[in-house]
DOFINU-61598 format. One line per 8 residues: number of its first residue (from 1); their letters; for each residue x, y, z of C-alpha. Coordinates in nm, 3 decimals. Layout:
% DOFINU-61598
NUM	a	X/Y/Z  ...
% end
This chain:
% DOFINU-61598
1	medkdral	0.000/0.000/0.000  0.131/0.343/-0.089  0.199/0.614/0.169  -0.070/0.827/0.006  -0.329/0.553/0.065  -0.212/0.509/0.424  -0.254/0.882/0.487  -0.611/0.872/0.359
9	lhfarkln	-0.699/0.561/0.560  -0.546/0.709/0.874  -0.752/1.027/0.826  -1.073/0.827/0.766  -1.012/0.612/1.074  -0.938/0.917/1.289  -1.250/1.094/1.161  -1.455/0.785/1.240
17	dtpneisl	-1.305/0.704/1.580  -1.221/1.047/1.724  -1.384/1.315/1.509  -1.328/1.583/1.775  -0.952/1.539/1.726  -0.953/1.624/1.354  -0.768/1.949/1.293  -0.655/2.166/1.007
25	adveglrs	-0.319/1.987/1.032  -0.491/1.659/0.938  -0.645/1.820/0.631  -0.314/1.983/0.539  -0.147/1.644/0.574  -0.381/1.504/0.309  -0.315/1.800/0.081  0.059/1.746/0.125
33	agftdqni	0.009/1.379/0.034  -0.144/1.491/-0.296  -0.517/1.491/-0.227  -0.739/1.765/-0.363  -1.002/1.944/-0.160  -1.264/1.745/-0.355  -1.091/1.417/-0.255  -1.090/1.526/0.109
41	fdvvviva	-1.454/1.633/0.093  -1.545/1.296/-0.059  -1.380/1.093/0.217  -1.542/1.309/0.486  -1.886/1.259/0.328  -1.834/0.882/0.296  -1.728/0.845/0.661  -2.017/1.066/0.773
49	yfnfmnri	-2.268/0.874/0.560  -2.164/0.537/0.700  -2.187/0.672/1.055  -2.526/0.824/0.980  -2.665/0.499/0.839  -2.522/0.294/1.126  -2.686/0.524/1.382  -3.020/0.488/1.205
57	adglgvvp	-2.987/0.108/1.195  -2.875/0.093/1.559  -3.150/0.331/1.671  -3.418/0.126/1.500  -3.278/-0.207/1.614  -3.206/-0.329/1.263  -3.037/-0.668/1.267  -2.843/-0.764/0.953
65	epeklesh	-2.941/-1.085/0.778  -2.726/-1.378/0.898  -2.573/-1.435/0.553  -2.469/-1.068/0.536  -2.299/-1.096/0.875  -2.120/-1.416/0.771  -2.005/-1.256/0.446  -1.876/-0.949/0.629
73	erhmrevl	-1.696/-1.157/0.892  -1.534/-1.373/0.621  -1.423/-1.063/0.431  -1.273/-0.906/0.744  -1.080/-1.224/0.825  -0.938/-1.222/0.471  -0.844/-0.854/0.493  -0.677/-0.896/0.830
81	athrpvtt	-0.487/-1.202/0.708  -0.345/-1.027/0.401  -0.295/-0.663/0.503  -0.081/-0.488/0.755  -0.262/-0.266/1.005  -0.300/0.098/0.916  -0.052/0.302/1.116  0.004/0.671/1.157
89	pnv	0.190/0.791/0.848  0.474/1.039/0.860  0.298/1.323/0.679
% end
């Protein structure tokens, strides 16, 4: 995985996990890595959308179909087996 991709994934994870810690320095780090403002906007909207939909599902007690859960769990096992964890890039 390229450093540019790692920077984007680190930003997305930080935005998801600790959104109150996102700062202008994080955005500038993405710009320095080569991302445009449109790219940055897109990743912010995607992270926000997934969080929005998860809150709706959680709030309404939606339970995923068993085969969807199995598929997701299988996919995550494959990802974890073949990829290194995302770490903080030096940006």
